[in-house]
TIZA-527210 format. One record per residue: residue number from 1; residue in three letters; x, y, z of N, C-alpha, C in turn. Coordinates in steps of 0.05 Angstrom, whole numbers. Example, Ala and Ser with C-alpha at 12.3 -4.5 7.8 and 13.67 -1.06 7.14 Angstrom:
// residues 2
<1 "ALA" <264 -114 156> <246 -90 156> <264 -66 156>>
<2 "SER" <257 -45 142> <273 -21 143> <258 1 157>>
//
This chain:
// residues 282
<1 "MET" <1823 1956 1112> <1841 1936 1135> <1869 1940 1133>>
<2 "ALA" <1884 1939 1158> <1911 1946 1157> <1929 1929 1141>>
<3 "MET" <1946 1932 1132> <1964 1914 1116> <1982 1899 1127>>
<4 "ARG" <1985 1871 1119> <2003 1859 1135> <2029 1853 1116>>
<5 "GLY" <2051 1855 1138> <2080 1855 1125> <2089 1826 1115>>
<6 "SER" <2106 1822 1101> <2115 1800 1092> <2133 1784 1109>>
<7 "ARG" <2143 1793 1128> <2159 1789 1145> <2147 1772 1169>>
<8 "SER" <2161 1749 1181> <2150 1738 1202> <2174 1731 1225>>
<9 "GLY" <2166 1733 1248> <2183 1724 1270> <2213 1737 1266>>
<10 "ASP" <2209 1761 1267> <2240 1776 1267> <2250 1779 1295>>
<11 "GLY" <2243 1766 1313> <2253 1765 1339> <2260 1790 1356>>
<12 "GLY" <2237 1803 1351> <2237 1827 1368> <2253 1850 1354>>
<13 "ARG" <2266 1846 1332> <2277 1869 1313> <2257 1886 1299>>
<14 "ALA" <2267 1911 1299> <2252 1936 1289> <2245 1929 1262>>
<15 "ALA" <2221 1937 1250> <2214 1934 1223> <2225 1954 1202>>
<16 "GLY" <2231 1976 1218> <2244 1999 1204> <2273 2003 1195>>
<17 "ASP" <2285 2029 1198> <2308 2032 1189> <2333 2035 1209>>
<18 "SER" <2322 2039 1234> <2341 2043 1253> <2357 2022 1259>>
<19 "GLY" <2353 1997 1255> <2362 1972 1265> <2358 1964 1293>>
<20 "MET" <2346 1981 1311> <2343 1976 1342> <2324 1956 1346>>
<21 "THR" <2326 1939 1367> <2304 1922 1372> <2282 1935 1381>>
<22 "ARG" <2261 1926 1394> <2237 1939 1402> <2242 1947 1430>>
<23 "GLU" <2263 1934 1446> <2269 1940 1470> <2284 1961 1470>>
<24 "GLU" <2305 1962 1449> <2323 1986 1448> <2307 2012 1443>>
<25 "LEU" <2290 2008 1422> <2273 2032 1415> <2256 2038 1439>>
<26 "ARG" <2246 2023 1455> <2228 2036 1482> <2250 2049 1497>>
<27 "GLY" <2271 2038 1498> <2295 2047 1518> <2300 2082 1505>>
<28 "ALA" <2303 2084 1476> <2309 2109 1468> <2285 2125 1469>>
<29 "LEU" <2264 2119 1468> <2239 2133 1471> <2241 2139 1495>>
<30 "ASP" <2244 2127 1519> <2242 2136 1546> <2263 2158 1548>>
<31 "ALA" <2284 2152 1541> <2307 2177 1548> <2301 2198 1533>>
<32 "SER" <2295 2197 1504> <2285 2219 1491> <2262 2235 1508>>
<33 "MET" <2241 2221 1520> <2221 2232 1533> <2225 2250 1555>>
<34 "ALA" <2249 2234 1571> <2257 2249 1600> <2272 2273 1589>>
<35 "ARG" <2293 2275 1567> <2303 2296 1562> <2278 2316 1554>>
<36 "LEU" <2263 2319 1542> <2248 2339 1535> <2233 2341 1556>>
<37 "ALA" <2221 2327 1577> <2206 2334 1600> <2221 2352 1613>>
<38 "GLY" <2248 2346 1616> <2270 2361 1628> <2267 2390 1618>>
<39 "THR" <2268 2395 1594> <2265 2418 1586> <2239 2435 1591>>
<40 "VAL" <2219 2423 1584> <2191 2434 1590> <2193 2442 1622>>
<41 "ALA" <2199 2424 1638> <2204 2432 1665> <2213 2456 1672>>
<42 "GLY" <2232 2468 1652> <2248 2488 1661> <2233 2520 1648>>
<43 "LEU" <2215 2511 1631> <2193 2534 1624> <2180 2551 1639>>
<44 "THR" <2177 2572 1633> <2155 2589 1646> <2130 2590 1628>>
<45 "ASP" <2107 2599 1638> <2082 2601 1624> <2086 2622 1604>>
<46 "GLN" <2099 2643 1606> <2113 2665 1586> <2122 2649 1570>>
<47 "GLN" <2141 2639 1576> <2163 2627 1555> <2147 2607 1538>>
<48 "VAL" <2130 2592 1541> <2115 2575 1527> <2100 2591 1504>>
<49 "GLY" <2100 2611 1507> <2084 2629 1483> <2110 2642 1462>>
<50 "GLY" <2134 2635 1470> <2158 2643 1454> <2164 2628 1430>>
<51 "ALA" <2183 2638 1410> <2179 2633 1382> <2197 2610 1383>>
<52 "THR" <2198 2592 1362> <2207 2568 1360> <2222 2568 1332>>
<53 "LEU" <2237 2544 1323> <2253 2543 1298> <2232 2538 1275>>
<54 "ILE" <2203 2535 1279> <2187 2534 1256> <2161 2549 1260>>
<55 "PRO" <2167 2580 1254> <2145 2597 1259> <2122 2590 1236>>
<56 "PRO" <2097 2598 1247> <2093 2617 1266> <2085 2603 1293>>
<57 "TRP" <2090 2577 1294> <2084 2557 1321> <2101 2573 1342>>
<58 "THR" <2086 2571 1362> <2104 2578 1393> <2112 2548 1401>>
<59 "ARG" <2124 2554 1421> <2129 2530 1441> <2103 2514 1449>>
<60 "GLY" <2085 2526 1456> <2055 2515 1463> <2049 2500 1433>>
<61 "HIS" <2049 2515 1419> <2045 2500 1392> <2059 2473 1386>>
<62 "VAL" <2083 2472 1388> <2098 2447 1387> <2093 2428 1404>>
<63 "LEU" <2090 2436 1431> <2082 2415 1449> <2056 2398 1447>>
<64 "THR" <2038 2422 1436> <2012 2404 1435> <2011 2389 1412>>
<65 "HIS" <2024 2399 1393> <2030 2384 1364> <2040 2355 1376>>
<66 "LEU" <2062 2355 1393> <2078 2334 1400> <2053 2308 1420>>
<67 "ALA" <2039 2322 1430> <2019 2305 1445> <1999 2297 1425>>
<68 "ARG" <1990 2312 1408> <1969 2301 1391> <1976 2284 1368>>
<69 "ALA" <2003 2290 1359> <2015 2273 1340> <2018 2240 1353>>
<70 "THR" <2027 2244 1383> <2028 2215 1393> <2003 2198 1396>>
<71 "ASP" <1977 2219 1405> <1952 2206 1403> <1947 2192 1374>>
<72 "SER" <1957 2207 1354> <1950 2197 1326> <1965 2168 1317>>
<73 "LEU" <1984 2174 1331> <2003 2140 1325> <1991 2121 1344>>
<74 "CYS" <1974 2125 1370> <1960 2104 1380> <1941 2098 1360>>
<75 "ARG" <1924 2115 1345> <1901 2107 1329> <1911 2085 1311>>
<76 "LEU" <1940 2092 1297> <1946 2073 1277> <1958 2047 1295>>
<77 "LEU" <1966 2051 1316> <1974 2026 1328> <1949 2006 1334>>
<78 "GLU" <1928 2020 1342> <1899 2003 1343> <1892 1996 1317>>
<79 "GLY" <1902 2005 1301> <1892 1999 1272> <1910 1971 1265>>
<80 "ALA" <1935 1968 1274> <1951 1948 1268> <1945 1928 1283>>
<81 "ARG" <1931 1930 1308> <1922 1910 1329> <1896 1897 1326>>
<82 "THR" <1880 1914 1312> <1853 1904 1304> <1846 1893 1269>>
<83 "GLY" <1869 1901 1260> <1864 1895 1225> <1850 1915 1210>>
<84 "THR" <1841 1940 1226> <1827 1961 1210> <1838 1980 1202>>
<85 "ALA" <1829 1995 1183> <1842 2022 1170> <1829 2042 1186>>
<86 "ILE" <1846 2055 1205> <1840 2077 1221> <1856 2101 1210>>
<87 "PRO" <1845 2125 1203> <1858 2145 1197> <1877 2158 1213>>
<88 "GLN" <1903 2162 1215> <1921 2181 1226> <1912 2207 1244>>
<89 "TYR" <1894 2220 1224> <1874 2241 1234> <1850 2247 1218>>
<90 "PRO" <1830 2256 1232> <1807 2255 1214> <1806 2266 1197>>
<91 "SER" <1820 2296 1193> <1829 2310 1173> <1849 2325 1182>>
<92 "MET" <1862 2341 1162> <1883 2360 1170> <1875 2384 1180>>
<93 "ALA" <1846 2392 1173> <1837 2416 1188> <1833 2408 1213>>
<94 "ALA" <1828 2387 1220> <1821 2378 1249> <1845 2378 1266>>
<95 "ARG" <1866 2368 1252> <1898 2369 1263> <1902 2396 1272>>
<96 "ALA" <1897 2416 1256> <1907 2444 1258> <1891 2455 1284>>
<97 "ALA" <1865 2451 1280> <1850 2461 1303> <1856 2452 1330>>
<98 "GLU" <1864 2425 1333> <1867 2416 1355> <1896 2427 1369>>
<99 "ILE" <1910 2431 1348> <1941 2439 1357> <1935 2471 1366>>
<100 "GLU" <1918 2487 1353> <1913 2513 1359> <1899 2519 1384>>
<101 "ALA" <1883 2498 1391> <1863 2500 1413> <1882 2494 1435>>
<102 "GLY" <1905 2479 1436> <1919 2473 1455> <1940 2493 1462>>
<103 "ALA" <1950 2510 1444> <1977 2522 1443> <1981 2541 1463>>
<104 "ALA" <1959 2554 1474> <1960 2574 1499> <1958 2569 1521>>
<105 "ARG" <1956 2536 1530> <1959 2529 1555> <1977 2537 1574>>
<106 "PRO" <1974 2538 1600> <1994 2540 1619> <2015 2515 1612>>
<107 "VAL" <2042 2517 1625> <2064 2499 1617> <2057 2476 1634>>
<108 "ALA" <2042 2478 1658> <2036 2453 1672> <2020 2434 1655>>
<109 "ALA" <1996 2450 1644> <1981 2434 1629> <1993 2419 1604>>
<110 "LEU" <2011 2436 1594> <2023 2419 1573> <2041 2399 1578>>
<111 "ALA" <2056 2401 1601> <2073 2379 1610> <2056 2355 1615>>
<112 "GLU" <2031 2358 1631> <2013 2335 1635> <2002 2326 1607>>
<113 "ASP" <1992 2339 1589> <1985 2326 1563> <2005 2309 1551>>
<114 "LEU" <2032 2321 1551> <2057 2304 1539> <2058 2281 1551>>
<115 "ALA" <2059 2284 1580> <2067 2258 1596> <2043 2236 1589>>
<116 "GLY" <2018 2247 1591> <1993 2229 1585> <1996 2215 1560>>
<117 "SER" <2006 2231 1539> <2004 2218 1508> <2026 2195 1515>>
<118 "ALA" <2049 2200 1525> <2068 2182 1527> <2060 2158 1538>>
<119 "GLU" <2049 2155 1564> <2033 2135 1575> <2012 2120 1554>>
<120 "ARG" <1998 2135 1544> <1979 2125 1521> <1993 2109 1496>>
<121 "PHE" <2017 2118 1491> <2029 2107 1474> <2042 2080 1478>>
<122 "ALA" <2052 2079 1504> <2063 2058 1510> <2048 2031 1517>>
<123 "ALA" <2023 2045 1528> <1999 2024 1537> <1990 2012 1510>>
<124 "ALA" <1993 2028 1485> <1980 2015 1456> <1999 1997 1447>>
<125 "LEU" <2027 2000 1454> <2048 1980 1444> <2044 1958 1462>>
<126 "ARG" <2041 1955 1486> <2035 1933 1503> <2013 1914 1496>>
<127 "ALA" <1989 1930 1485> <1971 1916 1477> <1974 1902 1452>>
<128 "LEU" <1993 1905 1436> <1994 1889 1412> <2006 1859 1411>>
<129 "PRO" <1985 1847 1400> <1998 1815 1400> <2019 1815 1376>>
<130 "GLU" <2035 1794 1384> <2057 1789 1360> <2052 1791 1333>>
<131 "ALA" <2020 1782 1328> <2022 1780 1297> <2018 1809 1290>>
<132 "ALA" <2008 1826 1304> <2004 1856 1297> <2031 1874 1288>>
<133 "TRP" <2054 1861 1303> <2075 1876 1296> <2088 1873 1269>>
<134 "GLN" <2072 1856 1254> <2079 1853 1225> <2059 1873 1209>>
<135 "ALA" <2040 1880 1222> <2019 1898 1209> <2036 1921 1194>>
<136 "ARG" <2023 1936 1173> <2033 1958 1159> <2008 1973 1159>>
<137 "VAL" <2009 1998 1173> <1989 2021 1173> <1994 2042 1157>>
<138 "ARG" <1979 2057 1145> <1984 2083 1132> <1982 2106 1146>>
<139 "MET" <2006 2124 1142> <2008 2146 1154> <1997 2168 1135>>
<140 "ARG" <1995 2191 1147> <1977 2213 1135> <1996 2225 1107>>
<141 "THR" <2017 2217 1112> <2034 2222 1090> <2033 2202 1063>>
<142 "GLY" <2021 2178 1068> <2016 2158 1049> <2032 2136 1053>>
<143 "GLU" <2059 2145 1062> <2077 2118 1073> <2063 2103 1093>>
<144 "THR" <2070 2073 1089> <2064 2053 1108> <2089 2044 1128>>
<145 "ARG" <2079 2042 1151> <2100 2030 1169> <2084 2014 1192>>
<146 "THR" <2104 1993 1201> <2102 1973 1219> <2100 1987 1247>>
<147 "PRO" <2086 1975 1271> <2086 1986 1291> <2116 1996 1302>>
<148 "ALA" <2134 1982 1297> <2164 1987 1301> <2173 2009 1288>>
<149 "GLY" <2164 2013 1266> <2165 2036 1252> <2154 2062 1257>>
<150 "LEU" <2127 2061 1272> <2119 2081 1286> <2131 2087 1312>>
<151 "MET" <2147 2070 1320> <2164 2079 1347> <2186 2095 1333>>
<152 "GLU" <2192 2090 1318> <2217 2106 1303> <2206 2130 1294>>
<153 "THR" <2179 2131 1285> <2175 2156 1282> <2167 2177 1304>>
<154 "ARG" <2160 2164 1322> <2155 2177 1348> <2180 2189 1356>>
<155 "LEU" <2201 2173 1361> <2225 2181 1368> <2236 2210 1353>>
<156 "ARG" <2237 2204 1323> <2246 2228 1303> <2225 2248 1308>>
<157 "GLU" <2197 2251 1320> <2183 2272 1325> <2191 2287 1349>>
<158 "LEU" <2202 2269 1372> <2212 2275 1397> <2234 2293 1394>>
<159 "GLU" <2255 2281 1379> <2284 2294 1377> <2284 2319 1360>>
<160 "ILE" <2271 2321 1340> <2263 2343 1321> <2251 2364 1337>>
<161 "HIS" <2228 2363 1347> <2212 2378 1358> <2223 2391 1387>>
<162 "HIS" <2236 2372 1398> <2253 2382 1420> <2273 2404 1414>>
<163 "ALA" <2286 2398 1393> <2307 2416 1379> <2289 2448 1368>>
<164 "ASP" <2265 2442 1361> <2245 2459 1351> <2242 2483 1373>>
<165 "LEU" <2242 2467 1395> <2233 2490 1417> <2252 2517 1422>>
<166 "ASP" <2277 2510 1414> <2298 2533 1417> <2298 2536 1449>>
<167 "ALA" <2302 2522 1457> <2299 2524 1491> <2328 2512 1505>>
<168 "GLY" <2348 2509 1491> <2370 2496 1501> <2380 2472 1487>>
<169 "TYR" <2365 2458 1473> <2366 2433 1465> <2371 2435 1434>>
<170 "THR" <2391 2424 1427> <2396 2436 1395> <2402 2407 1382>>
<171 "PHE" <2400 2407 1352> <2408 2386 1335> <2434 2371 1347>>
<172 "ALA" <2450 2386 1357> <2479 2374 1360> <2475 2356 1387>>
<173 "ASP" <2450 2362 1404> <2448 2342 1426> <2435 2319 1422>>
<174 "ILE" <2424 2316 1399> <2412 2289 1389> <2433 2264 1388>>
<175 "PRO" <2429 2248 1396> <2446 2224 1398> <2452 2216 1368>>
<176 "ALA" <2479 2217 1364> <2492 2212 1334> <2476 2189 1319>>
<177 "ALA" <2470 2169 1331> <2464 2140 1316> <2434 2152 1302>>
<178 "THR" <2424 2172 1326> <2390 2175 1318> <2391 2199 1294>>
<179 "VAL" <2410 2216 1298> <2415 2233 1275> <2418 2222 1246>>
<180 "ARG" <2431 2198 1246> <2443 2188 1220> <2416 2172 1209>>
<181 "TRP" <2404 2157 1225> <2379 2144 1215> <2355 2163 1206>>
<182 "ILE" <2357 2182 1224> <2334 2206 1210> <2340 2218 1188>>
<183 "LEU" <2369 2224 1183> <2375 2230 1156> <2368 2211 1135>>
<184 "ASP" <2374 2184 1146> <2369 2165 1122> <2331 2166 1116>>
<185 "ASP" <2324 2170 1137> <2291 2164 1134> <2283 2190 1116>>
<186 "ILE" <2292 2210 1117> <2285 2233 1102> <2292 2232 1076>>
<187 "VAL" <2320 2225 1070> <2327 2214 1043> <2308 2196 1027>>
<188 "ALA" <2302 2169 1047> <2280 2150 1037> <2259 2164 1023>>
<189 "ALA" <2241 2183 1041> <2224 2196 1038> <2221 2212 1012>>
<190 "LEU" <2244 2226 1007> <2249 2245 983> <2246 2224 956>>
<191 "ALA" <2264 2201 963> <2267 2181 940> <2243 2171 935>>
<192 "ARG" <2222 2163 955> <2194 2157 942> <2178 2177 930>>
<193 "ARG" <2184 2201 938> <2168 2230 927> <2178 2229 898>>
<194 "GLU" <2202 2226 895> <2219 2225 864> <2198 2207 852>>
<195 "ALA" <2204 2181 859> <2193 2160 844> <2160 2167 838>>
<196 "ASP" <2144 2174 857> <2116 2183 856> <2111 2205 832>>
<197 "ALA" <2131 2223 833> <2130 2244 813> <2137 2231 782>>
<198 "GLU" <2157 2213 784> <2157 2201 759> <2139 2182 745>>
<199 "LYS" <2125 2172 766> <2103 2151 758> <2075 2172 754>>
<200 "ALA" <2076 2193 766> <2053 2211 758> <2055 2228 730>>
<201 "ALA" <2082 2227 724> <2089 2248 702> <2080 2222 672>>
<202 "GLU" <2084 2198 678> <2081 2179 661> <2047 2177 654>>
<203 "THR" <2033 2177 677> <2004 2172 677> <1983 2197 672>>
<204 "GLY" <2001 2223 676> <1987 2246 678> <1973 2253 708>>
<205 "ALA" <1980 2234 722> <1960 2242 752> <1977 2264 764>>
<206 "GLU" <1966 2271 790> <1978 2294 806> <1989 2276 832>>
<207 "THR" <2005 2283 842> <2015 2266 873> <2014 2284 893>>
<208 "GLY" <2008 2311 890> <2006 2325 914> <2033 2326 929>>
<209 "ALA" <2053 2314 920> <2079 2314 936> <2091 2340 940>>
<210 "GLY" <2106 2344 967> <2115 2369 971> <2103 2392 982>>
<211 "GLY" <2071 2389 985> <2054 2407 999> <2044 2424 976>>
<212 "ASP" <2053 2428 952> <2042 2444 933> <2041 2434 904>>
<213 "GLY" <2044 2411 905> <2041 2394 876> <2074 2383 870>>
<214 "ALA" <2093 2398 878> <2116 2393 864> <2130 2368 878>>
<215 "GLY" <2137 2346 859> <2144 2320 869> <2175 2317 870>>
<216 "ARG" <2185 2332 845> <2210 2325 839> <2230 2343 860>>
<217 "VAL" <2251 2332 871> <2273 2347 887> <2292 2349 873>>
<218 "SER" <2314 2368 884> <2338 2381 867> <2362 2357 874>>
<219 "ALA" <2376 2350 855> <2399 2333 857> <2420 2347 876>>
<220 "VAL" <2427 2332 899> <2450 2344 915> <2460 2312 928>>
<221 "ARG" <2486 2322 941> <2496 2297 952> <2505 2314 985>>
<222 "ILE" <2498 2298 1006> <2507 2304 1033> <2524 2286 1041>>
<223 "GLU" <2548 2302 1054> <2567 2285 1067> <2577 2293 1092>>
<224 "ALA" <2576 2280 1115> <2580 2286 1145> <2606 2286 1149>>
<225 "THR" <2617 2310 1156> <2643 2308 1161> <2654 2297 1194>>
<226 "ASP" <2632 2288 1205> <2641 2281 1230> <2631 2248 1238>>
<227 "ALA" <2627 2241 1211> <2618 2212 1212> <2620 2198 1184>>
<228 "ASP" <2623 2169 1184> <2625 2158 1158> <2595 2158 1144>>
<229 "TYR" <2590 2181 1134> <2562 2184 1123> <2557 2199 1098>>
<230 "ALA" <2545 2189 1077> <2544 2206 1054> <2521 2193 1035>>
<231 "ARG" <2501 2212 1028> <2480 2202 1015> <2469 2224 991>>
<232 "ALA" <2457 2212 973> <2456 2227 948> <2422 2227 943>>
<233 "ILE" <2414 2253 934> <2386 2255 933> <2382 2266 906>>
<234 "GLY" <2364 2254 895> <2357 2265 864> <2339 2252 852>>
<235 "SER" <2345 2237 822> <2326 2222 811> <2340 2200 796>>
<236 "GLY" <2328 2177 797> <2335 2155 787> <2364 2146 793>>
<237 "ASP" <2379 2131 775> <2402 2114 784> <2422 2131 789>>
<238 "GLY" <2417 2160 778> <2442 2175 781> <2429 2200 800>>
<239 "ALA" <2419 2192 821> <2416 2205 843> <2435 2224 853>>
<240 "GLY" <2431 2253 853> <2454 2265 866> <2470 2271 844>>
<241 "ALA" <2471 2263 824> <2493 2266 799> <2486 2297 784>>
<242 "GLY" <2508 2312 782> <2511 2338 775> <2503 2361 793>>
<243 "GLY" <2494 2355 819> <2486 2372 836> <2510 2381 857>>
<244 "PRO" <2507 2396 879> <2529 2399 892> <2531 2377 915>>
<245 "VAL" <2556 2380 930> <2562 2361 946> <2559 2380 974>>
<246 "VAL" <2540 2380 995> <2534 2394 1015> <2551 2379 1036>>
<247 "LEU" <2573 2395 1049> <2589 2382 1069> <2587 2396 1100>>
<248 "GLY" <2585 2376 1121> <2587 2391 1145> <2574 2364 1167>>
<249 "ARG" <2573 2376 1193> <2566 2355 1213> <2542 2345 1211>>
<250 "SER" <2539 2323 1218> <2511 2311 1211> <2491 2326 1223>>
<251 "ALA" <2494 2337 1245> <2471 2350 1261> <2463 2372 1244>>
<252 "ASP" <2487 2388 1235> <2481 2411 1218> <2462 2405 1189>>
<253 "LEU" <2471 2380 1182> <2459 2367 1155> <2430 2367 1162>>
<254 "LEU" <2426 2352 1189> <2396 2342 1196> <2379 2373 1195>>
<255 "ALA" <2392 2392 1211> <2382 2417 1217> <2372 2430 1187>>
<256 "TRP" <2389 2430 1165> <2384 2437 1141> <2364 2427 1129>>
<257 "LEU" <2367 2402 1122> <2353 2378 1108> <2321 2379 1120>>
<258 "THR" <2317 2385 1147> <2293 2387 1159> <2281 2417 1153>>
<259 "GLY" <2295 2434 1138> <2286 2459 1140> <2286 2480 1161>>
<260 "ARG" <2302 2471 1182> <2305 2486 1206> <2325 2505 1205>>
<261 "SER" <2348 2500 1189> <2362 2522 1176> <2370 2520 1149>>
<262 "PRO" <2350 2537 1141> <2352 2534 1102> <2376 2544 1091>>
<263 "ALA" <2389 2567 1110> <2414 2578 1098> <2438 2560 1101>>
<264 "GLY" <2432 2539 1116> <2457 2516 1121> <2476 2528 1137>>
<265 "ALA" <2473 2536 1164> <2485 2549 1182> <2510 2521 1189>>
<266 "GLY" <2533 2530 1188> <2554 2505 1191> <2556 2492 1165>>
<267 "LEU" <2545 2491 1143> <2554 2479 1122> <2564 2489 1097>>
<268 "ALA" <2577 2477 1080> <2592 2487 1056> <2584 2466 1036>>
<269 "THR" <2599 2476 1010> <2592 2454 989> <2617 2455 976>>
<270 "SER" <2622 2430 963> <2650 2424 951> <2660 2443 936>>
<271 "GLY" <2645 2456 919> <2658 2476 901> <2653 2510 914>>
<272 "GLY" <2647 2508 940> <2651 2538 947> <2624 2553 942>>
<273 "ALA" <2608 2544 925> <2585 2560 922> <2561 2564 946>>
<274 "ASP" <2543 2577 942> <2526 2575 969> <2513 2549 973>>
<275 "VAL" <2504 2544 996> <2492 2520 1001> <2459 2525 990>>
<276 "PRO" <2452 2505 974> <2429 2511 961> <2403 2510 988>>
<277 "SER" <2377 2517 975> <2355 2513 992> <2348 2481 997>>
<278 "PRO" <2339 2472 1019> <2336 2446 1019> <2311 2432 1009>>
<279 "PRO" <2310 2414 997> <2285 2403 984> <2260 2405 1009>>
<280 "TYR" <2236 2405 997> <2217 2405 1016> <2213 2375 1028>>
<281 "TRP" <2208 2369 1054> <2215 2346 1067> <2183 2334 1074>>
<282 "ILE" <2168 2349 1091> <2146 2341 1100> <2122 2360 1109>>
//
């Protein structure tokens, strides 16, 4: 069964971390999708086979992933609506096969698929009764989110993967408020992984965190020079203690922390050392 949250009557406020209301999230999603559609409309069939910030995926892979990921969120919304446990994906192998099968399509087909998935997501949101907005469903990563949290997840996917296309839209083009809460979301995910790793160490269990079984993350502190933003990443109450302070614009910090700029372009450390490799995120 889908898990029910403890909150009630949030007045339309989001249950996630962005602080936006449902209507504000809908507006942000519509604007983000419109920007992405504009970029896709400017691509040629040849260009959709071009390289991205996340090789070996082409632009066709990224766009197909966005459409199928949106459909996967629709499945989770259906789980919230019905109170049943519906997996986000049948399996990771099925997820990979769907992306590969759609990657080589012409740009018109990719654009139509992307638009259709957006419409299905909007319809799934409209179908939710009020009580379902308090449900928590489990994503493939193991974390649980409310429907409003899934809206945030979709916005994160749209913005990061738009930049991944390497077609004119960069991390610097992501709205500043969105950049900051995506950073918060990633830092929170890393903290959960750290906690899971510590629990596993106590019980002798395996977490599988980090994709290769590595659960712990390196201690580091990130500070944005263009905003009042600073977060620590590490373990326990001393998170970030003893590690370097990584400094730079919030957009550059986001590109680094998501692994899109592993060398840390535009970033520096407080001690002048090289920017460390970012921790594995997802």
